PQR file of N, CA, C, O and H, with PARSE charges and radii, in Angstrom:
ATOM      1  N   MET A   1      78.565  80.545 132.946 -0.4000 1.5000
ATOM      2  CA  MET A   1      78.740  80.884 131.547 -0.0000 2.0000
ATOM      3  C   MET A   1      77.483  80.454 130.799  0.5500 1.7000
ATOM      4  O   MET A   1      77.090  79.288 130.834 -0.5500 1.4000
ATOM      5  N   GLY A   2      76.880  81.387 130.144 -0.4000 1.5000
ATOM      6  CA  GLY A   2      75.667  81.080 129.418 -0.0000 2.0000
ATOM      7  C   GLY A   2      75.945  80.441 128.073  0.5500 1.7000
ATOM      8  O   GLY A   2      77.094  80.335 127.645 -0.5500 1.4000
ATOM      9  H   GLY A   2      77.200  82.334 130.116  0.4000 1.0000
ATOM     10  N   LEU A   3      74.903  80.027 127.427 -0.4000 1.5000
ATOM     11  CA  LEU A   3      75.014  79.382 126.121 -0.0000 2.0000
ATOM     12  C   LEU A   3      75.585  80.347 125.085  0.5500 1.7000
ATOM     13  O   LEU A   3      76.410  79.962 124.257 -0.5500 1.4000
ATOM     14  H   LEU A   3      73.969  80.114 127.775  0.4000 1.0000
ATOM     15  N   ARG A   4      75.149  81.584 125.135 -0.4000 1.5000
ATOM     16  CA  ARG A   4      75.633  82.583 124.182 -0.0000 2.0000
ATOM     17  C   ARG A   4      77.128  82.838 124.382  0.5500 1.7000
ATOM     18  O   ARG A   4      77.874  82.924 123.406 -0.5500 1.4000
ATOM     19  H   ARG A   4      74.479  81.898 125.807  0.4000 1.0000
ATOM     20  N   SER A   5      77.570  82.959 125.630 -0.4000 1.5000
ATOM     21  CA  SER A   5      78.991  83.187 125.921 -0.0000 2.0000
ATOM     22  C   SER A   5      79.834  82.006 125.461  0.5500 1.7000
ATOM     23  O   SER A   5      80.932  82.195 124.936 -0.5500 1.4000
ATOM     24  H   SER A   5      76.964  82.889 126.422  0.4000 1.0000
ATOM     25  N   ALA A   6      79.338  80.809 125.650 -0.4000 1.5000
ATOM     26  CA  ALA A   6      80.061  79.619 125.207 -0.0000 2.0000
ATOM     27  C   ALA A   6      80.192  79.607 123.688  0.5500 1.7000
ATOM     28  O   ALA A   6      81.243  79.256 123.152 -0.5500 1.4000
ATOM     29  H   ALA A   6      78.447  80.656 126.077  0.4000 1.0000
ATOM     30  N   PHE A   7      79.130  79.989 123.004 -0.4000 1.5000
ATOM     31  CA  PHE A   7      79.160  80.053 121.541 -0.0000 2.0000
ATOM     32  C   PHE A   7      80.199  81.063 121.077  0.5500 1.7000
ATOM     33  O   PHE A   7      80.976  80.772 120.167 -0.5500 1.4000
ATOM     34  H   PHE A   7      78.276  80.274 123.440  0.4000 1.0000
ATOM     35  N   TYR A   8      80.226  82.257 121.692 -0.4000 1.5000
ATOM     36  CA  TYR A   8      81.208  83.279 121.319 -0.0000 2.0000
ATOM     37  C   TYR A   8      82.626  82.807 121.588  0.5500 1.7000
ATOM     38  O   TYR A   8      83.532  83.081 120.802 -0.5500 1.4000
ATOM     39  H   TYR A   8      79.595  82.493 122.431  0.4000 1.0000
ATOM     40  N   ALA A   9      82.825  82.101 122.690 -0.4000 1.5000
ATOM     41  CA  ALA A   9      84.151  81.586 123.011 -0.0000 2.0000
ATOM     42  C   ALA A   9      84.610  80.574 121.964  0.5500 1.7000
ATOM     43  O   ALA A   9      85.776  80.577 121.570 -0.5500 1.4000
ATOM     44  H   ALA A   9      82.089  81.879 123.329  0.4000 1.0000
ATOM     45  N   ILE A  10      83.709  79.716 121.516 -0.4000 1.5000
ATOM     46  CA  ILE A  10      84.040  78.725 120.490 -0.0000 2.0000
ATOM     47  C   ILE A  10      84.374  79.405 119.170  0.5500 1.7000
ATOM     48  O   ILE A  10      85.315  79.006 118.484 -0.5500 1.4000
ATOM     49  H   ILE A  10      82.762  79.714 121.836  0.4000 1.0000
ATOM     50  N   VAL A  11      83.607  80.432 118.811 -0.4000 1.5000
ATOM     51  CA  VAL A  11      83.864  81.160 117.564 -0.0000 2.0000
ATOM     52  C   VAL A  11      85.237  81.828 117.622  0.5500 1.7000
ATOM     53  O   VAL A  11      86.000  81.756 116.658 -0.5500 1.4000
ATOM     54  H   VAL A  11      82.843  80.756 119.368  0.4000 1.0000
ATOM     55  N   VAL A  12      85.556  82.473 118.733 -0.4000 1.5000
ATOM     56  CA  VAL A  12      86.859  83.135 118.872 -0.0000 2.0000
ATOM     57  C   VAL A  12      87.989  82.118 118.803  0.5500 1.7000
ATOM     58  O   VAL A  12      89.006  82.373 118.157 -0.5500 1.4000
ATOM     59  H   VAL A  12      84.936  82.531 119.516  0.4000 1.0000
ATOM     60  N   LEU A  13      87.833  80.977 119.453 -0.4000 1.5000
ATOM     61  CA  LEU A  13      88.860  79.937 119.393 -0.0000 2.0000
ATOM     62  C   LEU A  13      89.033  79.394 117.977  0.5500 1.7000
ATOM     63  O   LEU A  13      90.155  79.122 117.549 -0.5500 1.4000
ATOM     64  H   LEU A  13      87.008  80.770 119.978  0.4000 1.0000
ATOM     65  N   ALA A  14      87.938  79.238 117.256 -0.4000 1.5000
ATOM     66  CA  ALA A  14      88.013  78.755 115.878 -0.0000 2.0000
ATOM     67  C   ALA A  14      88.745  79.756 114.991  0.5500 1.7000
ATOM     68  O   ALA A  14      89.551  79.362 114.147 -0.5500 1.4000
ATOM     69  H   ALA A  14      87.026  79.459 117.604  0.4000 1.0000
ATOM     70  N   ILE A  15      88.475  81.036 115.171 -0.4000 1.5000
ATOM     71  CA  ILE A  15      89.158  82.069 114.383 -0.0000 2.0000
ATOM     72  C   ILE A  15      90.644  82.086 114.711  0.5500 1.7000
ATOM     73  O   ILE A  15      91.479  82.178 113.811 -0.5500 1.4000
ATOM     74  H   ILE A  15      87.821  81.356 115.856  0.4000 1.0000
ATOM     75  N   ALA A  16      90.978  81.996 116.001 -0.4000 1.5000
ATOM     76  CA  ALA A  16      92.383  81.990 116.407 -0.0000 2.0000
ATOM     77  C   ALA A  16      93.110  80.761 115.858  0.5500 1.7000
ATOM     78  O   ALA A  16      94.253  80.865 115.415 -0.5500 1.4000
ATOM     79  H   ALA A  16      90.299  81.920 116.732  0.4000 1.0000
ATOM     80  N   ALA A  17      92.461  79.618 115.886 -0.4000 1.5000
ATOM     81  CA  ALA A  17      93.079  78.403 115.357 -0.0000 2.0000
ATOM     82  C   ALA A  17      93.286  78.517 113.848  0.5500 1.7000
ATOM     83  O   ALA A  17      94.312  78.078 113.326 -0.5500 1.4000
ATOM     84  H   ALA A  17      91.532  79.534 116.247  0.4000 1.0000
ATOM     85  N   GLY A  18      92.329  79.097 113.155 -0.4000 1.5000
ATOM     86  CA  GLY A  18      92.469  79.295 111.716 -0.0000 2.0000
ATOM     87  C   GLY A  18      93.613  80.238 111.382  0.5500 1.7000
ATOM     88  O   GLY A  18      94.389  79.980 110.462 -0.5500 1.4000
ATOM     89  H   GLY A  18      91.496  79.453 113.578  0.4000 1.0000
ATOM     90  N   ALA A  19      93.718  81.327 112.125 -0.4000 1.5000
ATOM     91  CA  ALA A  19      94.806  82.274 111.895 -0.0000 2.0000
ATOM     92  C   ALA A  19      96.159  81.631 112.177  0.5500 1.7000
ATOM     93  O   ALA A  19      97.122  81.866 111.448 -0.5500 1.4000
ATOM     94  H   ALA A  19      93.087  81.537 112.872  0.4000 1.0000
ATOM     95  N   ALA A  20      96.237  80.824 113.225 -0.4000 1.5000
ATOM     96  CA  ALA A  20      97.487  80.138 113.542 -0.0000 2.0000
ATOM     97  C   ALA A  20      97.851  79.132 112.454  0.5500 1.7000
ATOM     98  O   ALA A  20      99.023  78.993 112.102 -0.5500 1.4000
ATOM     99  H   ALA A  20      95.454  80.632 113.818  0.4000 1.0000
ATOM    100  N   ALA A  21      96.859  78.436 111.926 -0.4000 1.5000
ATOM    101  CA  ALA A  21      97.111  77.471 110.856 -0.0000 2.0000
ATOM    102  C   ALA A  21      97.610  78.159 109.598  0.5500 1.7000
ATOM    103  O   ALA A  21      98.511  77.655 108.929 -0.5500 1.4000
ATOM    104  H   ALA A  21      95.907  78.549 112.212  0.4000 1.0000
ATOM    105  N   ILE A  22      97.031  79.306 109.272 -0.4000 1.5000
ATOM    106  CA  ILE A  22      97.473  80.062 108.093 -0.0000 2.0000
ATOM    107  C   ILE A  22      98.901  80.550 108.285  0.5500 1.7000
ATOM    108  O   ILE A  22      99.718  80.448 107.370 -0.5500 1.4000
ATOM    109  H   ILE A  22      96.299  79.716 109.816  0.4000 1.0000
ATOM    110  N   ALA A  23      99.211  81.079 109.464 -0.4000 1.5000
ATOM    111  CA  ALA A  23     100.570  81.554 109.731 -0.0000 2.0000
ATOM    112  C   ALA A  23     101.572  80.416 109.654  0.5500 1.7000
ATOM    113  O   ALA A  23     102.670  80.596 109.127 -0.5500 1.4000
ATOM    114  H   ALA A  23      98.547  81.162 110.207  0.4000 1.0000
ATOM    115  N   PHE A  24     101.213  79.254 110.168 -0.4000 1.5000
ATOM    116  CA  PHE A  24     102.103  78.102 110.114 -0.0000 2.0000
ATOM    117  C   PHE A  24     102.308  77.637 108.679  0.5500 1.7000
ATOM    118  O   PHE A  24     103.425  77.300 108.286 -0.5500 1.4000
ATOM    119  H   PHE A  24     100.321  79.109 110.596  0.4000 1.0000
ATOM    120  N   ALA A  25     101.227  77.619 107.892 -0.4000 1.5000
ATOM    121  CA  ALA A  25     101.315  77.158 106.508 -0.0000 2.0000
ATOM    122  C   ALA A  25     102.119  78.112 105.637  0.5500 1.7000
ATOM    123  O   ALA A  25     102.736  77.683 104.662 -0.5500 1.4000
ATOM    124  H   ALA A  25     100.320  77.893 108.211  0.4000 1.0000
ATOM    125  N   GLU A  26     102.122  79.393 105.971 -0.4000 1.5000
ATOM    126  CA  GLU A  26     102.829  80.386 105.163 -0.0000 2.0000
ATOM    127  C   GLU A  26     104.284  80.562 105.567  0.5500 1.7000
ATOM    128  O   GLU A  26     104.958  81.457 105.057 -0.5500 1.4000
ATOM    129  H   GLU A  26     101.621  79.742 106.763  0.4000 1.0000
ATOM    130  N   GLY A  27     104.773  79.742 106.456 -0.4000 1.5000
ATOM    131  CA  GLY A  27     106.187  79.801 106.776 -0.0000 2.0000
ATOM    132  C   GLY A  27     106.488  80.202 108.201  0.5500 1.7000
ATOM    133  O   GLY A  27     107.643  80.483 108.523 -0.5500 1.4000
ATOM    134  H   GLY A  27     104.226  79.014 106.870  0.4000 1.0000
ATOM    135  N   GLY A  28     105.516  80.237 109.044 -0.4000 1.5000
ATOM    136  CA  GLY A  28     105.773  80.494 110.453 -0.0000 2.0000
ATOM    137  C   GLY A  28     106.152  81.924 110.775  0.5500 1.7000
ATOM    138  O   GLY A  28     105.375  82.850 110.540 -0.5500 1.4000
ATOM    139  H   GLY A  28     104.579  80.009 108.782  0.4000 1.0000
ATOM    140  N   LEU A  29     107.347  82.104 111.312 -0.4000 1.5000
ATOM    141  CA  LEU A  29     107.743  83.393 111.843 -0.0000 2.0000
ATOM    142  C   LEU A  29     108.540  84.249 110.862  0.5500 1.7000
ATOM    143  O   LEU A  29     109.046  85.301 111.254 -0.5500 1.4000
ATOM    144  H   LEU A  29     107.978  81.352 111.502  0.4000 1.0000
ATOM    145  N   GLU A  30     108.666  83.845 109.627 -0.4000 1.5000
ATOM    146  CA  GLU A  30     109.374  84.653 108.646 -0.0000 2.0000
ATOM    147  C   GLU A  30     108.613  85.947 108.399  0.5500 1.7000
ATOM    148  O   GLU A  30     107.402  86.017 108.609 -0.5500 1.4000
ATOM    149  H   GLU A  30     108.254  82.991 109.308  0.4000 1.0000
ATOM    150  N   HIS A  31     109.334  86.974 107.951 -0.4000 1.5000
ATOM    151  CA  HIS A  31     108.644  88.228 107.664 -0.0000 2.0000
ATOM    152  C   HIS A  31     107.824  88.085 106.383  0.5500 1.7000
ATOM    153  O   HIS A  31     108.220  87.349 105.478 -0.5500 1.4000
ATOM    154  H   HIS A  31     110.318  86.918 107.781  0.4000 1.0000
ATOM    155  N   PRO A  32     106.703  88.769 106.295 -0.5600 1.5000
ATOM    156  CA  PRO A  32     105.839  88.659 105.110  0.2800 2.0000
ATOM    157  C   PRO A  32     106.551  89.138 103.844  0.5500 1.7000
ATOM    158  O   PRO A  32     107.476  89.948 103.903 -0.5500 1.4000
ATOM    159  N   ALA A  33     106.102  88.624 102.707 -0.4000 1.5000
ATOM    160  CA  ALA A  33     106.710  88.966 101.420 -0.0000 2.0000
ATOM    161  C   ALA A  33     106.542  90.441 101.079  0.5500 1.7000
ATOM    162  O   ALA A  33     107.350  90.997 100.337 -0.5500 1.4000
ATOM    163  H   ALA A  33     105.351  87.966 102.659  0.4000 1.0000
ATOM    164  N   TRP A  34     105.516  91.073 101.605 -0.4000 1.5000
ATOM    165  CA  TRP A  34     105.251  92.464 101.247 -0.0000 2.0000
ATOM    166  C   TRP A  34     106.139  93.454 101.988  0.5500 1.7000
ATOM    167  O   TRP A  34     106.232  94.612 101.583 -0.5500 1.4000
ATOM    168  H   TRP A  34     104.859  90.621 102.209  0.4000 1.0000
ATOM    169  N   GLN A  35     106.785  93.032 103.048 -0.4000 1.5000
ATOM    170  CA  GLN A  35     107.623  93.969 103.797 -0.0000 2.0000
ATOM    171  C   GLN A  35     108.788  94.435 102.943  0.5500 1.7000
ATOM    172  O   GLN A  35     109.479  93.630 102.318 -0.5500 1.4000
ATOM    173  H   GLN A  35     106.710  92.091 103.378  0.4000 1.0000
ATOM    174  N   GLY A  36     108.992  95.721 102.926 -0.4000 1.5000
ATOM    175  CA  GLY A  36     110.069  96.303 102.138 -0.0000 2.0000
ATOM    176  C   GLY A  36     109.630  96.727 100.746  0.5500 1.7000
ATOM    177  O   GLY A  36     110.427  97.295  99.998 -0.5500 1.4000
ATOM    178  H   GLY A  36     108.430  96.374 103.434  0.4000 1.0000
ATOM    179  N   HIS A  37     108.371  96.463 100.379 -0.4000 1.5000
ATOM    180  CA  HIS A  37     107.886  96.821  99.049 -0.0000 2.0000
ATOM    181  C   HIS A  37     106.869  97.956  99.074  0.5500 1.7000
ATOM    182  O   HIS A  37     106.304  98.303  98.036 -0.5500 1.4000
ATOM    183  H   HIS A  37     107.723  96.002 100.986  0.4000 1.0000
ATOM    184  N   GLY A  38     106.634  98.529 100.227 -0.4000 1.5000
ATOM    185  CA  GLY A  38     105.636  99.590 100.344 -0.0000 2.0000
ATOM    186  C   GLY A  38     106.254 100.969 100.287  0.5500 1.7000
ATOM    187  O   GLY A  38     107.474 101.130 100.282 -0.5500 1.4000
ATOM    188  H   GLY A  38     107.092  98.247 101.070  0.4000 1.0000
ATOM    189  N   ILE A  39     105.385 101.955 100.245 -0.4000 1.5000
ATOM    190  CA  ILE A  39     105.816 103.343 100.334 -0.0000 2.0000
ATOM    191  C   ILE A  39     105.265 103.915 101.633  0.5500 1.7000
ATOM    192  O   ILE A  39     104.259 103.431 102.152 -0.5500 1.4000
ATOM    193  H   ILE A  39     104.394 101.824 100.249  0.4000 1.0000
ATOM    194  N   LYS A  40     105.907 104.918 102.145 -0.4000 1.5000
ATOM    195  CA  LYS A  40     105.478 105.521 103.407 -0.0000 2.0000
ATOM    196  C   LYS A  40     104.165 106.265 103.211  0.5500 1.7000
ATOM    197  O   LYS A  40     103.887 106.782 102.129 -0.5500 1.4000
ATOM    198  H   LYS A  40     106.724 105.311 101.723  0.4000 1.0000
ATOM    199  N   ALA A  41     103.371 106.313 104.254 -0.4000 1.5000
ATOM    200  CA  ALA A  41     102.081 107.003 104.221 -0.0000 2.0000
ATOM    201  C   ALA A  41     102.299 108.502 104.033  0.5500 1.7000
ATOM    202  O   ALA A  41     103.324 109.039 104.455 -0.5500 1.4000
ATOM    203  H   ALA A  41     103.597 105.892 105.133  0.4000 1.0000
ATOM    204  N   PRO A  42     101.328 109.186 103.395 -0.5600 1.5000
ATOM    205  CA  PRO A  42     101.496 110.620 103.118  0.2800 2.0000
ATOM    206  C   PRO A  42     101.480 111.501 104.360  0.5500 1.7000
ATOM    207  O   PRO A  42     101.986 112.622 104.321 -0.5500 1.4000
ATOM    208  N   GLY A  43     100.918 111.023 105.450 -0.4000 1.5000
ATOM    209  CA  GLY A  43     100.873 111.843 106.656 -0.0000 2.0000
ATOM    210  C   GLY A  43     100.503 111.016 107.866  0.5500 1.7000
ATOM    211  O   GLY A  43     100.156 109.841 107.750 -0.5500 1.4000
ATOM    212  H   GLY A  43     100.507 110.112 105.483  0.4000 1.0000
ATOM    213  N   LYS A  44     100.580 111.640 109.029 -0.4000 1.5000
ATOM    214  CA  LYS A  44     100.275 110.923 110.268 -0.0000 2.0000
ATOM    215  C   LYS A  44      98.793 110.596 110.395  0.5500 1.7000
ATOM    216  O   LYS A  44      98.432 109.677 111.130 -0.5500 1.4000
ATOM    217  H   LYS A  44     100.862 112.595 109.124  0.4000 1.0000
ATOM    218  N   GLU A  45      97.929 111.323 109.699 -0.4000 1.5000
ATOM    219  CA  GLU A  45      96.491 111.058 109.789 -0.0000 2.0000
ATOM    220  C   GLU A  45      96.073 109.833 108.973  0.5500 1.7000
ATOM    221  O   GLU A  45      94.947 109.353 109.102 -0.5500 1.4000
ATOM    222  H   GLU A  45      98.222 112.070 109.102  0.4000 1.0000
ATOM    223  N   PHE A  46      96.976 109.334 108.138 -0.4000 1.5000
ATOM    224  CA  PHE A  46      96.682 108.147 107.330 -0.0000 2.0000
ATOM    225  C   PHE A  46      96.675 106.923 108.237  0.5500 1.7000
ATOM    226  O   PHE A  46      97.561 106.800 109.083 -0.5500 1.4000
ATOM    227  H   PHE A  46      97.891 109.724 108.033  0.4000 1.0000
ATOM    228  N   PRO A  47      95.709 106.007 108.097 -0.5600 1.5000
ATOM    229  CA  PRO A  47      95.582 104.894 109.044  0.2800 2.0000
ATOM    230  C   PRO A  47      96.678 103.829 108.955  0.5500 1.7000
ATOM    231  O   PRO A  47      96.860 103.068 109.905 -0.5500 1.4000
ATOM    232  N   LEU A  48      97.401 103.755 107.860 -0.4000 1.5000
ATOM    233  CA  LEU A  48      98.448 102.745 107.685 -0.0000 2.0000
ATOM    234  C   LEU A  48      99.815 103.413 107.638  0.5500 1.7000
ATOM    235  O   LEU A  48      99.937 104.552 107.187 -0.5500 1.4000
ATOM    236  H   LEU A  48      97.254 104.373 107.087  0.4000 1.0000
ATOM    237  N   GLN A  49     100.841 102.710 108.100 -0.4000 1.5000
ATOM    238  CA  GLN A  49     102.193 103.260 108.048 -0.0000 2.0000
ATOM    239  C   GLN A  49     102.813 103.094 106.667  0.5500 1.7000
ATOM    240  O   GLN A  49     103.542 103.969 106.200 -0.5500 1.4000
ATOM    241  H   GLN A  49     100.742 101.785 108.466  0.4000 1.0000
ATOM    242  N   ASP A  50     102.523 101.970 106.014 -0.4000 1.5000
ATOM    243  CA  ASP A  50     103.033 101.695 104.675 -0.0000 2.0000
ATOM    244  C   ASP A  50     101.874 101.403 103.736  0.5500 1.7000
ATOM    245  O   ASP A  50     100.875 100.799 104.128 -0.5500 1.4000
ATOM    246  H   ASP A  50     101.931 101.259 106.393  0.4000 1.0000
ATOM    247  N   ILE A  51     102.020 101.839 102.495 -0.4000 1.5000
ATOM    248  CA  ILE A  51     101.022 101.534 101.459 -0.0000 2.0000
ATOM    249  C   ILE A  51     101.652 100.473 100.560  0.5500 1.7000
ATOM    250  O   ILE A  51     102.718 100.693  99.985 -0.5500 1.4000
ATOM    251  H   ILE A  51     102.831 102.330 102.176  0.4000 1.0000
ATOM    252  N   VAL A  52     100.988  99.320 100.439 -0.4000 1.5000
ATOM    253  CA  VAL A  52     101.549  98.176  99.725 -0.0000 2.0000
ATOM    254  C   VAL A  52     100.551  97.706  98.673  0.5500 1.7000
ATOM    255  O   VAL A  52      99.346  97.657  98.918 -0.5500 1.4000
ATOM    256  H   VAL A  52     100.122  99.141 100.906  0.4000 1.0000
ATOM    257  N   SER A  53     101.070  97.362  97.502 -0.4000 1.5000
ATOM    258  CA  SER A  53     100.240  96.825  96.432 -0.0000 2.0000
ATOM    259  C   SER A  53      99.687  95.453  96.811  0.5500 1.7000
ATOM    260  O   SER A  53     100.331  94.692  97.533 -0.5500 1.4000
ATOM    261  H   SER A  53     102.050  97.401  97.303  0.4000 1.0000
ATOM    262  N   GLY A  54      98.501  95.150  96.323 -0.4000 1.5000
ATOM    263  CA  GLY A  54      97.899  93.841  96.554 -0.0000 2.0000
ATOM    264  C   GLY A  54      98.668  92.705  95.894  0.5500 1.7000
ATOM    265  O   GLY A  54      98.469  91.537  96.227 -0.5500 1.4000
ATOM    266  H   GLY A  54      97.978  95.768  95.736  0.4000 1.0000
ATOM    267  N   TYR A  55      99.546  93.050  94.958 -0.4000 1.5000
ATOM    268  CA  TYR A  55     100.387  92.060  94.276 -0.0000 2.0000
ATOM    269  C   TYR A  55     101.172  91.222  95.276  0.5500 1.7000
ATOM    270  O   TYR A  55     101.336  90.019  95.075 -0.5500 1.4000
ATOM    271  H   TYR A  55      99.708  93.999  94.688  0.4000 1.0000
ATOM    272  N   TRP A  56     101.653  91.830  96.334 -0.4000 1.5000
ATOM    273  CA  TRP A  56     102.500  91.140  97.305 -0.0000 2.0000
ATOM    274  C   TRP A  56     101.722  90.225  98.236  0.5500 1.7000
ATOM    275  O   TRP A  56     102.327  89.441  98.968 -0.5500 1.4000
ATOM    276  H   TRP A  56     101.520  92.808  96.497  0.4000 1.0000
ATOM    277  N   PHE A  57     100.398  90.303  98.227 -0.4000 1.5000
ATOM    278  CA  PHE A  57      99.576  89.444  99.074 -0.0000 2.0000
ATOM    279  C   PHE A  57      99.093  88.202  98.324  0.5500 1.7000
ATOM    280  O   PHE A  57      98.408  87.360  98.905 -0.5500 1.4000
ATOM    281  H   PHE A  57      99.907  90.940  97.633  0.4000 1.0000
ATOM    282  N   ARG A  58      99.436  88.080  97.065 -0.4000 1.5000
ATOM    283  CA  ARG A  58      99.046  86.936  96.259 -0.0000 2.0000
ATOM    284  C   ARG A  58     100.042  85.791  96.445  0.5500 1.7000
ATOM    285  O   ARG A  58     101.134  85.982  96.979 -0.5500 1.4000
ATOM    286  H   ARG A  58      99.992  88.764  96.593  0.4000 1.0000
ATOM    287  N   THR A  59      99.646  84.604  95.997 -0.4000 1.5000
ATOM    288  CA  THR A  59     100.553  83.455  96.095 -0.0000 2.0000
ATOM    289  C   THR A  59     101.689  83.608  95.079  0.5500 1.7000
ATOM    290  O   THR A  59     101.588  84.396  94.139 -0.5500 1.4000
ATOM    291  H   THR A  59      98.759  84.449  95.563  0.4000 1.0000
ATOM    292  N   LYS A  60     102.754  82.860  95.274 -0.4000 1.5000
ATOM    293  CA  LYS A  60     103.890  82.924  94.353 -0.0000 2.0000
ATOM    294  C   LYS A  60     103.486  82.514  92.949  0.5500 1.7000
ATOM    295  O   LYS A  60     103.980  83.065  91.966 -0.5500 1.4000
ATOM    296  H   LYS A  60     102.836  82.220  96.038  0.4000 1.0000
ATOM    297  N   GLU A  61     102.584  81.541  92.859 -0.4000 1.5000
ATOM    298  CA  GLU A  61     102.129  81.073  91.546 -0.0000 2.0000
ATOM    299  C   GLU A  61     101.379  82.185  90.804  0.5500 1.7000
ATOM    300  O   GLU A  61     101.589  82.391  89.609 -0.5500 1.4000
ATOM    301  H   GLU A  61     102.183  81.093  93.658  0.4000 1.0000
ATOM    302  N   THR A  62     100.512  82.891  91.512 -0.4000 1.5000
ATOM    303  CA  THR A  62      99.746  83.973  90.885 -0.0000 2.0000
ATOM    304  C   THR A  62     100.670  85.104  90.462  0.5500 1.7000
ATOM    305  O   THR A  62     100.490  85.674  89.386 -0.5500 1.4000
ATOM    306  H   THR A  62     100.341  82.724  92.483  0.4000 1.0000
ATOM    307  N   ARG A  63     101.649  85.437  91.285 -0.4000 1.5000
ATOM    308  CA  ARG A  63     102.601  86.487  90.913 -0.0000 2.0000
ATOM    309  C   ARG A  63     103.402  86.090  89.677  0.5500 1.7000
ATOM    310  O   ARG A  63     103.721  86.938  88.844 -0.5500 1.4000
ATOM    311  H   ARG A  63     101.795  84.974  92.159  0.4000 1.0000
ATOM    312  N   THR A  64     103.729  84.792  89.554 -0.4000 1.5000
ATOM    313  CA  THR A  64     104.462  84.320  88.380 -0.0000 2.0000
ATOM    314  C   THR A  64     103.632  84.499  87.122  0.5500 1.7000
ATOM    315  O   THR A  64     104.151  84.932  86.093 -0.5500 1.4000
ATOM    316  H   THR A  64     103.469  84.103  90.231  0.4000 1.0000
ATOM    317  N   ILE A  65     102.350  84.172  87.192 -0.4000 1.5000
ATOM    318  CA  ILE A  65     101.454  84.349  86.041 -0.0000 2.0000
ATOM    319  C   ILE A  65     101.329  85.829  85.694  0.5500 1.7000
ATOM    320  O   ILE A  65     101.348  86.198  84.520 -0.5500 1.4000
ATOM    321  H   ILE A  65     101.928  83.821  88.028  0.4000 1.0000
ATOM    322  N   GLN A  66     101.201  86.670  86.710 -0.4000 1.5000
ATOM    323  CA  GLN A  66     101.060  88.104  86.452 -0.0000 2.0000
ATOM    324  C   GLN A  66     102.331  88.711  85.876  0.5500 1.7000
ATOM    325  O   GLN A  66     102.263  89.683  85.124 -0.5500 1.4000
ATOM    326  H   GLN A  66     101.185  86.370  87.664  0.4000 1.0000
ATOM    327  N   ASP A  67     103.486  88.155  86.215 -0.4000 1.5000
ATOM    328  CA  ASP A  67     104.743  88.672  85.698 -0.0000 2.0000
ATOM    329  C   ASP A  67     104.976  88.304  84.237  0.5500 1.7000
ATOM    330  O   ASP A  67     105.707  89.005  83.537 -0.5500 1.4000
ATOM    331  H   ASP A  67     103.541  87.366  86.826  0.4000 1.0000
ATOM    332  N   ASP A  68     104.369  87.220  83.765 -0.4000 1.5000
ATOM    333  CA  ASP A  68     104.550  86.754  82.394 -0.0000 2.0000
ATOM    334  C   ASP A  68     103.471  87.384  81.508  0.5500 1.7000
ATOM    335  O   ASP A  68     102.290  87.065  81.642 -0.5500 1.4000
ATOM    336  H   ASP A  68     103.775  86.651  84.333  0.4000 1.0000
ATOM    337  N   ASP A  69     103.878  88.268  80.612 -0.4000 1.5000
ATOM    338  CA  ASP A  69     102.912  88.980  79.764 -0.0000 2.0000
ATOM    339  C   ASP A  69     102.147  88.051  78.827  0.5500 1.7000
ATOM    340  O   ASP A  69     101.031  88.381  78.426 -0.5500 1.4000
ATOM    341  H   ASP A  69     104.837  88.527  80.503  0.4000 1.0000
ATOM    342  N   PHE A  70     102.705  86.916  78.471 -0.4000 1.5000
ATOM    343  CA  PHE A  70     102.026  86.020  77.546 -0.0000 2.0000
ATOM    344  C   PHE A  70     101.051  85.084  78.250  0.5500 1.7000
ATOM    345  O   PHE A  70     100.124  84.578  77.617 -0.5500 1.4000
ATOM    346  H   PHE A  70     103.612  86.648  78.797  0.4000 1.0000
ATOM    347  N   GLN A  71     101.239  84.844  79.548 -0.4000 1.5000
ATOM    348  CA  GLN A  71     100.327  83.999  80.310 -0.0000 2.0000
ATOM    349  C   GLN A  71      99.183  84.794  80.913  0.5500 1.7000
ATOM    350  O   GLN A  71      98.102  84.254  81.151 -0.5500 1.4000
ATOM    351  H   GLN A  71     101.992  85.256  80.062  0.4000 1.0000
ATOM    352  N   GLN A  72      99.415  86.053  81.156 -0.4000 1.5000
ATOM    353  CA  GLN A  72      98.426  86.872  81.853 -0.0000 2.0000
ATOM    354  C   GLN A  72      97.242  87.172  80.924  0.5500 1.7000
ATOM    355  O   GLN A  72      97.415  87.617  79.789 -0.5500 1.4000
ATOM    356  H   GLN A  72     100.292  86.491  80.963  0.4000 1.0000
ATOM    357  N   SER A  73      96.064  86.920  81.431 -0.4000 1.5000
ATOM    358  CA  SER A  73      94.858  87.121  80.609 -0.0000 2.0000
ATOM    359  C   SER A  73      94.462  88.589  80.526  0.5500 1.7000
ATOM    360  O   SER A  73      93.614  88.938  79.705 -0.5500 1.4000
ATOM    361  H   SER A  73      95.924  86.559  82.353  0.4000 1.0000
ATOM    362  N   GLY A  74      95.031  89.446  81.331 -0.4000 1.5000
ATOM    363  CA  GLY A  74      94.650  90.861  81.326 -0.0000 2.0000
ATOM    364  C   GLY A  74      95.348  91.662  80.238  0.5500 1.7000
ATOM    365  O   GLY A  74      95.039  92.839  80.054 -0.5500 1.4000
ATOM    366  H   GLY A  74      95.720  89.163  81.998  0.4000 1.0000
ATOM    367  N   ILE A  75      96.270  91.061  79.521 -0.4000 1.5000
ATOM    368  CA  ILE A  75      97.008  91.738  78.466 -0.0000 2.0000
ATOM    369  C   ILE A  75      96.264  91.534  77.146  0.5500 1.7000
ATOM    370  O   ILE A  75      95.960  90.404  76.763 -0.5500 1.4000
ATOM    371  H   ILE A  75      96.521  90.105  79.670  0.4000 1.0000
ATOM    372  N   LEU A  76      95.979  92.623  76.468 -0.4000 1.5000
ATOM    373  CA  LEU A  76      95.306  92.523  75.170 -0.0000 2.0000
ATOM    374  C   LEU A  76      96.352  92.268  74.089  0.5500 1.7000
ATOM    375  O   LEU A  76      97.405  92.905  74.062 -0.5500 1.4000
ATOM    376  H   LEU A  76      96.226  93.540  76.779  0.4000 1.0000
ATOM    377  N   ARG A  77      96.046  91.335  73.210 -0.4000 1.5000
ATOM    378  CA  ARG A  77      96.951  90.999  72.116 -0.0000 2.0000
ATOM    379  C   ARG A  77      96.256  91.231  70.788  0.5500 1.7000
ATOM    380  O   ARG A  77      95.030  91.187  70.691 -0.5500 1.4000
ATOM    381  H   ARG A  77      95.190  90.818  73.233  0.4000 1.0000
ATOM    382  N   ARG A  78      97.051  91.474  69.784 -0.4000 1.5000
ATOM    383  CA  ARG A  78      96.486  91.626  68.447 -0.0000 2.0000
ATOM    384  C   ARG A  78      96.814  90.445  67.597  0.5500 1.7000
ATOM    385  O   ARG A  78      96.419  90.396  66.432 -0.5500 1.4000
ATOM    386  H   ARG A  78      98.048  91.509  69.863  0.4000 1.0000
TER
END
């Protein structure tokens, strides 16, 4: 095993460990929050089966802020 191969193996292991840590921190084997909130793709040539808003990929705290019209900074007030 050369130096380059060893480096690639370490990088892949680090990525896998990071992904496992994120999955564990987000609740393990539970289904993601976005499941059930998407719409079906327009056709078979579309690369994704479901189209889901980015809202469902945010943290619960961010979704709470976005749901409150008075806390959300994107709402213009007079």
